N, C-alpha and C positions, 0 to 999 in steps of 0.2 A: 365432455363435461369437465369443467375446471374444478379442481378440489385440492385440499391439503391432504397429504399422504401420511397417515399415522399408524396404521395397523401393521402387524408383522408381515402379512402377505404383501402389503403395499411397499414396505421397506425392501423386501426381496425383489420386487419388481424394479425398484430404483437401482438396486445392485445389478440386476440383469441388463438394464438399459445402459448403465454406466460401463459395464464390461464390454458390451457390444460397441457402443459409440466411441469409446476411448481405447479399445483394444488392449485392455489391461493384461499384462503378462502374469501378474500375481494378484488375482482377484481375492484370494484368501487374506492377504495382508491388508488390502483396501477394505474388505468387509469387516475385519476386526476393528479397524480405526473408525469406520463409518458408524457401526452399531453403537459406539460410545458417543460420537459427536452428534448423531441425529437427535439425541435428547435435548440438545441446545439449539437445533436448527428448525426452520420452517421449511417443509418439503412440499413443493407445489408440483402438480402434474395435470396433464390432460388425459383423460381416460375415455376411450371409445370402445363400446361393446365389451367392457371388462378388460381391455388392453391398455396399459400405460403407453402412450405414444410420444409424449414430450414431458420434460421435467426441468425444474430449476430449484436448487437448494439455496436458502438464505441464511447466512451466518450472522448472529447478532454480536456486534463489536462496538467498542468505543475507540475513537482515535483522538490524538492530540492535534489540535489546530491552533497554533500560536498560543499555547498554554491553556487552551480550553478543551475540555473533554466533550466531544460531540458523538452522537449516536450515528453509527455507520452500519450499513447492511453489506456484507460480503456475499457476492454472487458466485456460485460454483455449480459444477455438474450440469451445465446447460447442454441438453442433449435431446435429440429427436431420432427415432428410427427412420432409416432412409426412405422407406415407402410413404412416410407422412410428412417429409420435408416439403416446404413451400405451401403448406396449408394454413399458415398463420398461427400455429400453436404457440410458438415462442413469443410472438407479439402479444397474444392474448394473455399469456402468463405474466409478461413484464407489466402490462397495463394493470392487472389486478394487484401485483406485488407493489408497484409504485403507489397506488392508491392506499393500500394498507400501511405502507411505510410512512406516508404523509400523515395519516391519522394517528400513528403511534409516536410521532415526533422524531423519526429518523430523518436526518438532513442530508446524509451523504451515502453513496453506494460505490463500492470498488468491485472490479472484476479483472481477471486475467484473460485477455482476448486471444482467440485463435486467429482472428482477422479483424483488424481495427475498423475498417469501413462498415462491417456488419453491425458493430456495437455503437457506432456513431449514429446509426438510425434510431437508437433508443436514448440518445442524449449523452452518451459517454464520450470522454475525450482522454487522450494520452496525457498522463501527468507524471508518473514515476519513471525514472531511468536509473540504471546502476552501472558504475564503472567497474569493469572487470580487468584485473591486471594479471598477466601471465609472464612468468620468468622461468629460465631454465636453471639447471643445477649450478652452472658456472657463476651466474649472476647472484644467486641466492647466498653464495658464500661471501659476497661482499658485505653483507650485513654484519655490523660490529657486534661483538659478544657482550651483552650486558651481564656483568658478574654479580651485581647486587640483587637482593630480593630472591624470589624463587617462583617456579612454575610447578603446579601439581595437577596431574591427570586425575580426574575424579569419576566416581561411579554416579552417573546421572539419575539412577534409580533411587539414590539415597536422599531423604528429605532434607538433611542438613546442607547438602550441596545445592539442591534445588532452590533453597531459600537464598543462598548466596548469589546464585545466578539471577534469580528474579530481582533481587535488590539492585544488583549492578545494572541490569537492563533498565529498571525504573529510573535509575539515577543518570543514565546516559542515553541510550538509543531511543527510549520512549519519549524523550524530550524533543526529538526531531518532529517538525511539522509533517503530519500525515501518518505518523507511526501508530501502530495498534497498541492500545493500553491492554496488555495481555491479562486475561482473567485466568484463574487457576485451571479451569477445564481445558483452555486452549494450550496452556503450558504443558499440562499432563499429556495431551494428545501428541505434542511434539516430543516429549521425553519417551513416551511409550512406543511410538510408531515411526521412529526414524532410527532403525537399528544400526545403520552405518555411521551415524553422527556421534562423534566423541566430543567430550568437553575437557578443557584444561583451564584452571584458574590461576591468575597472576597475583602474587603477594609482594608487598614492598618489604623494606628492611624491618619494619615494625610488625611484620606478619599480618598486615591488614590487606584484605582483598581489594584490588584496584582495577581488575579487569578479568574478562573471560574470553575464551575462544571456542567456537563450535566448528569442528572440522571433520573431514572425511578422508580416509586413506584409500584412494581409488587405485586401480592398477597403473603403476608408473607415475602417479600424480597425487599430490596432496592438495585438497580443495578446502579453503577456509570459507565457510558459509557465513559466519557472523563473528564480529569482534566488538566487544564493549571495553572501553578504557576511560579511566577517570583523569589520566594525565599522560604526559609524554613518556615518563618512565615506563608505564604499562605498555605503550606501543613498542618501545625499544626492547623490552623484556620478551614480549610475545613474538616479535620479529626474530629475536635470537633463538627462541624455541622452534620457530619454523625452520630457520637456517640449520638447526642441529639435525634436521632430517635429510640433509643434502646427500648423505650416503645411501638413502633409501629410495628417493624419487628422482626422476629425470626432470619433471616440471612441477611448478607450484602455481596455483591459481587462487586469487583473492577475489571472492564475490562478496565484498563487504565494504563498509565505509573506509576501512584502512587503505583502500586503493587510492584515496585522495591524498594521503600523506606518504605512502610507501615509497614513491619514487625519490623522495627527499632523503631517504635513508641509504640510498645506494651511492657509492663513490663514482660509479659509471652508469648513468641512467639511460643511455641511448639504446641499449638492447632491450629495455623493458617495454613490452607491448601492452597497450591499454585499448579496450574496446568498450563503447557505450552500448548497453543493451536496454531496449525499451521494455518497461514493465507494465504494471497495472494501469487501467483506465479508471476514471472517476466520473461520477455524475452527481450533480447537486439535485437532490430530491425536492427540497423545499428551500428556495432562495431566501424567502422571508425568515424561516427558522434558522438558516445558516447565518445570515447577517445579524440576527438577534444575539447570537453567541460569539460573533467574530470580534477580534481585538484590532482596533485601528490605532494609528500612531498619534493622531491629532489630539491636542489638549483642549483647543477651543471648539467652535462649532462651524461646521461646513455642511452644505447641502448640494445635491446633484440630482438631475433627472436621468435615469437609466432606462433605456429601451432594451428589453430582453425578448429574444425570439426563442420559443420553446413549444413545439407543437406536440411533443410526446407527453410532457407533464404540463398541461395547459394552465395550471394555477400559477406557474412561473411567468407565463406570457403576459406582456403588456409593458406599460411605462410606469416606472416606480420613482417615487421621490425618496432618495437616500439622505437621511439626516445623521450626521456624525457629531457627537458631543462627548467630550471627556473620554475619548477612546472607545465609546460604545456607539453602535449603529442601529438604526431602525428603518424599516421600509414601509411606505404607504402607497398602495396602488392608486395611481392617478387616472389611468385609462387602460382598458383591455387592448387597445391598439398601440402600435409603435408610433408614437408622435414624432413628427419631423423636428419639432423644437427641442427634443431631448438633448442633453449635453453629450451623451454617449449612446451608441447603439451597437449591439452585437448578439450573437447566439449564446445560448446557455453554455455551450462548450467553450467559447472564447472567454466568457466571464469566469468559468471554472478555472481555466488556466491562469488568468490574471489574479484572481482572489487567492488561489493556493500558491502562487509564486512560481509556477512552471515557466511562465514567460512574463515579461513586463508589459505594462499597458502600451508603452512606446513601440514595442515589437509588434503587438497585435495591430496597432494603427499603421505602422510601416508596411506590414504585409497586406493590409486592406481587409483583415478579418473583422475589424471594428472601425467605427467612425466616431469622430469627436467634433463638437461644435466649434471648439477653438483650442489653440495651443495652451492658452491660460487655463482652461478647464482641465486639460490633460495633465498639466503640471500640478495643479491643485489636487487632483485625485491621486496621482502618483505619490504625492507627499504623505497622504494619509494611509497608504497601504504598507503593511509591515514587510520587512525583509524576511525571506523564507530560507530556512535550512531544511529543505524538503527531502524526506527519505522514508522508505517503507522497507521493513525487515521481515515481512511475512508473506506467505503465499497460500492461496486456498482456491 
């Protein structure tokens, strides 16, 4: 039986399945966090003879997509006991979840995959990646010392510093396309249940906060999880702060947007190693609702016929007429079938990558993932799509 899990007993069942499926080493820490977060989540499960067999948790978020706040469902704790795997429980849960999300106006869903091909079966596609930079003690000392301004390590439990950090995030990282618009309950979860994460705030010469850094002091390594900065000075000052730890750590790892600029700060950048890590996948729940909120580039009027293949959420399937006027778009279903006369044809996954800016339309056409009626149509559609500064700074 498919149902939402809300009782205390059912929540304990979720914890037990999570502990078993993910082999948690510290279930007490997870339990403390979960019991606070579950008040904001929808917890779905399959129950057979009183036994929870499969589960999915749905986190209610809003994300920034080209300056528009869109409803997004974060998927977490997807799990099934081994003896029930292969019985279709997860597919049954996803089907019910997608239908409810469509009804409540949620247009996107994110999840962290354990295996990408498995989640492609449900319409998700790889969208986010993150550059990780790793340097050793010798290279970190190349960073020039910024003597103006100041850095202050702060107590993340104090409300006054939480307000500063939240404001800096809203003014910087939250403006990236795809980023989570963090609500207070989600911030509090991070502050309360990441005991190893420390925060330092950067101030300019006028004592104005211009950036912050969330980092961890691991054995032999300093790990920077998140950096927010309003200007180049903040980057230089926080880089100086990191370099001041050269006597403590052998290696330094930047898992943040700073990775994109950090190589430019080194006088000798050849020893700096950078790795691209694939992150969360995304599914468009409602293409019509997504396009209704999407920001296009064009000032005049354009129209295209788009054929979209989506057998998981069938309300997206078919041939649509996209009309773009004064930067706003609208979709009208022309046919439930994929018409051969459509200007473009592709799966919902390919459309997700193009519309969010993970890949260009030209790349999808080159790889054969999509087809176009003509080069002229491809050029015109590319012109109306905005350029993406795609980034995600959260995990669930």
